[in-house]
MILUMBA-923209 format. One line per 5 residues: number of its first residue (from 1); their letters; for each residue x, z, y of C-alpha. Coordinates in Angstrom, 3 decimals. Layout:
<atoms>
NUM = a = X,Z,Y ~ ...
</atoms>
This chain:
<atoms>
1 = msevl = 7.034,23.489,-12.027 ~ 7.976,21.327,-15.057 ~ 4.928,22.587,-16.912 ~ 2.677,21.624,-14.005 ~ 4.277,18.193,-13.661
6 = akylp = 3.810,17.545,-17.404 ~ 0.017,17.492,-16.823 ~ 0.304,14.656,-14.309 ~ 3.279,12.481,-15.339 ~ 4.428,10.440,-18.294
11 = ehavh = 6.354,12.795,-20.645 ~ 9.742,11.095,-20.239 ~ 9.515,11.106,-16.431 ~ 9.010,14.873,-15.976 ~ 12.659,16.019,-15.966
16 = avfel = 13.859,13.305,-13.550 ~ 10.903,13.899,-11.163 ~ 11.523,17.662,-11.256 ~ 15.166,17.009,-10.259 ~ 13.992,14.729,-7.377
21 = iknna = 11.648,17.464,-6.131 ~ 14.287,20.187,-6.417 ~ 17.156,18.160,-4.896 ~ 15.056,17.134,-1.884 ~ 13.411,20.545,-1.372
26 = vhlki = 9.915,19.085,-1.682 ~ 6.864,21.331,-1.334 ~ 4.375,19.446,-3.566 ~ 0.635,19.963,-3.326 ~ -1.784,18.303,-5.695
31 = vnerq = -5.021,17.833,-3.747 ~ -8.613,16.627,-4.183 ~ -9.189,12.868,-4.092 ~ -8.991,11.156,-0.692 ~ -10.591,7.727,-0.315
36 = trhgd = -7.990,6.353,2.102 ~ -4.730,7.349,0.394 ~ -3.159,8.347,-2.920 ~ -0.577,10.626,-1.300 ~ 1.323,11.444,1.854
41 = yrkgv = 4.512,12.943,3.216 ~ 5.141,14.956,6.356 ~ 7.776,17.311,7.653 ~ 5.981,20.525,8.526 ~ 6.583,22.496,11.729
46 = tgkhe = 8.872,24.834,9.796 ~ 10.977,21.845,8.673 ~ 9.562,22.032,5.142 ~ 9.114,18.669,3.350 ~ 5.442,18.552,2.355
51 = itvnv = 4.101,15.942,-0.071 ~ 0.471,15.731,-1.250 ~ -0.728,13.645,-4.206 ~ -4.326,13.149,-5.292 ~ -5.263,15.078,-8.449
56 = nlnky = -7.404,12.239,-9.880 ~ -4.579,9.687,-10.308 ~ -3.611,8.558,-13.808 ~ -0.068,9.516,-14.814 ~ 1.504,6.147,-14.002
61 = rflit = -0.069,5.905,-10.543 ~ 0.790,9.573,-9.958 ~ 4.445,8.809,-10.700 ~ 4.590,5.739,-8.414 ~ 2.770,7.646,-5.618
66 = lvhei = 5.004,10.682,-5.821 ~ 8.207,8.596,-5.784 ~ 6.729,6.516,-2.901 ~ 6.327,9.724,-0.819 ~ 9.771,11.097,-1.793
71 = ahlva = 11.203,7.747,-0.664 ~ 9.773,8.392,2.844 ~ 11.523,11.749,2.956 ~ 14.858,10.362,1.686 ~ 14.718,7.314,4.014
76 = fekyg = 13.959,9.428,7.092 ~ 16.747,11.861,6.201 ~ 19.251,9.070,5.653 ~ 18.322,6.575,8.405 ~ 16.528,8.748,10.997
81 = tkilp = 12.918,9.106,12.008 ~ 12.790,6.010,14.164 ~ 12.657,3.622,11.173 ~ 9.336,1.916,10.262 ~ 7.449,3.940,7.676
86 = hgvew = 7.371,0.990,5.216 ~ 10.302,-0.957,6.630 ~ 13.482,-2.246,5.005 ~ 15.126,1.172,4.750 ~ 12.112,2.648,2.941
91 = kitfq = 11.844,-0.346,0.598 ~ 15.520,-0.046,-0.409 ~ 15.129,3.711,-0.928 ~ 11.918,3.311,-2.949 ~ 13.517,0.645,-5.177
96 = klmvp = 16.568,2.824,-5.769 ~ 14.478,5.911,-6.660 ~ 12.104,3.952,-8.963 ~ 14.702,2.023,-10.999 ~ 15.379,4.915,-13.463
101 = fihpe = 11.641,5.107,-14.207 ~ 11.123,1.390,-14.940 ~ 11.674,1.913,-18.635 ~ 9.598,1.361,-21.814 ~ 9.708,5.101,-22.595
106 = ifpns = 7.802,5.736,-19.353 ~ 5.541,2.708,-18.707 ~ 3.542,1.016,-21.459 ~ 4.235,-2.663,-22.168 ~ 1.009,-3.783,-20.477
111 = vlslv = 2.318,-2.398,-17.170 ~ 6.121,-2.428,-17.425 ~ 6.808,-6.036,-16.399 ~ 4.303,-5.803,-13.522 ~ 6.008,-2.595,-12.253
116 = anhfr = 9.418,-4.260,-12.510 ~ 8.159,-7.325,-10.632 ~ 6.509,-5.178,-7.896 ~ 9.721,-3.310,-7.247 ~ 11.674,-6.466,-6.432
121 = nptas = 9.971,-6.106,-3.034 ~ 7.677,-3.030,-2.980 ~ 4.741,-2.994,-0.542 ~ 3.276,-0.136,1.471 ~ 0.644,0.300,-1.231
126 = sdtda = 0.700,-0.853,-4.865 ~ -3.028,-1.501,-4.401 ~ -2.169,-4.701,-2.486 ~ -0.453,-6.051,-5.636 ~ -3.735,-7.013,-7.360
131 = klafa = -2.217,-7.602,-10.845 ~ -0.382,-4.286,-10.865 ~ -3.305,-2.371,-9.351 ~ -5.668,-3.796,-12.017 ~ -3.242,-2.978,-14.857
136 = lkqfd = -2.824,0.592,-13.584 ~ -6.614,1.043,-13.279 ~ -6.957,0.447,-17.031 ~ -5.591,3.981,-17.457 ~ -8.101,5.597,-15.099
141 = erkpd = -11.018,7.661,-16.353 ~ -13.771,5.247,-15.499 ~ -17.367,6.255,-14.903 ~ -19.752,4.251,-17.096 ~ -21.727,2.879,-14.087
146 = isfih = -18.625,1.584,-12.286 ~ -17.515,-2.071,-12.538 ~ -14.657,-4.102,-11.062 ~ -15.809,-6.680,-8.518 ~ -14.492,-9.514,-10.739
151 = evpsg = -16.942,-8.331,-13.427 ~ -19.956,-8.551,-11.065 ~ -21.985,-11.764,-11.625 ~ -22.020,-14.124,-8.618 ~ -25.144,-13.556,-6.508
156 = sffri = -25.600,-9.982,-7.733 ~ -25.934,-6.959,-5.467 ~ -23.593,-4.000,-5.592 ~ -22.898,-0.703,-3.817 ~ -19.500,0.677,-2.773
161 = kngrv = -18.507,4.372,-2.639 ~ -19.771,4.916,0.930 ~ -23.236,3.584,-0.006 ~ -23.007,0.178,1.732 ~ -24.699,-2.638,-0.201
166 = fqkkg = -23.329,-6.202,-0.656 ~ -24.100,-9.412,-2.425 ~ -21.252,-11.166,-4.174 ~ -20.820,-14.757,-3.037 ~ -17.734,-16.646,-4.215
171 = lrvkr = -13.990,-16.512,-4.795 ~ -11.782,-17.274,-1.793 ~ -8.192,-17.766,-3.039 ~ -7.604,-14.346,-4.717 ~ -10.360,-12.234,-3.159
176 = yecle = -14.146,-12.266,-3.453 ~ -16.325,-13.052,-0.428 ~ -19.292,-10.690,-0.220 ~ -22.166,-10.423,2.231 ~ -23.046,-6.992,3.602
181 = iktgr = -26.833,-6.809,3.438 ~ -27.397,-4.538,6.424 ~ -25.219,-6.420,8.933 ~ -25.085,-9.960,7.479 ~ -21.272,-9.876,7.837
186 = lflfn = -18.877,-11.346,5.267 ~ -16.157,-9.145,3.760 ~ -13.344,-9.886,1.283 ~ -12.811,-7.652,-1.749 ~ -9.815,-7.462,-4.080
191 = anaev = -10.656,-8.331,-7.694 ~ -10.021,-4.751,-8.781 ~ -12.319,-3.070,-6.221 ~ -14.618,-0.585,-8.010 ~ -18.347,-0.983,-7.324
196 = eiilg = -21.721,-0.048,-8.724 ~ -23.935,-2.983,-9.705 ~ -27.518,-2.662,-8.430 ~ -29.881,-3.758,-11.155 ~ -33.292,-5.301,-10.558
</atoms>
């Protein structure tokens, strides 16, 4: 298991993550990319704790996602299954489990302070923390034709993963207002949304 984990995690996190998996009897599956989630936890019909994590995550996002899902397991075991999935009990558990990993041997300097700040009050998804999400994306393998929305010139057209086409309008507080061409409806995009610019 340690050899497998070493492919997906920062080197100095492998042993501690292996212990978390072993101590909580986690059945870990690394699965193909899902658009709607990085990972999930469920207790199977046999009572087995099953966690899935997307194979395409960079090692820092993989670590955060795996610990996020283990925190669900630990919180449900400690506080019962009636708690809110991302409520106070889960937040406390997630913070506690992540603290040993918020270390310069594990996270690079460009991310470390953002991770530390995020875990003062972790959210249901680190993607909602725009600064942290953008910093983590710098470690993704990026396709050459993919841009972040903040890099798209105002007025330009772009396509998202599902093929829908938009025109970038302006910045509204922290998100970009974009017009969907087919429907004429306005949508807000986080600055770190990945899109394909349509040229010409």
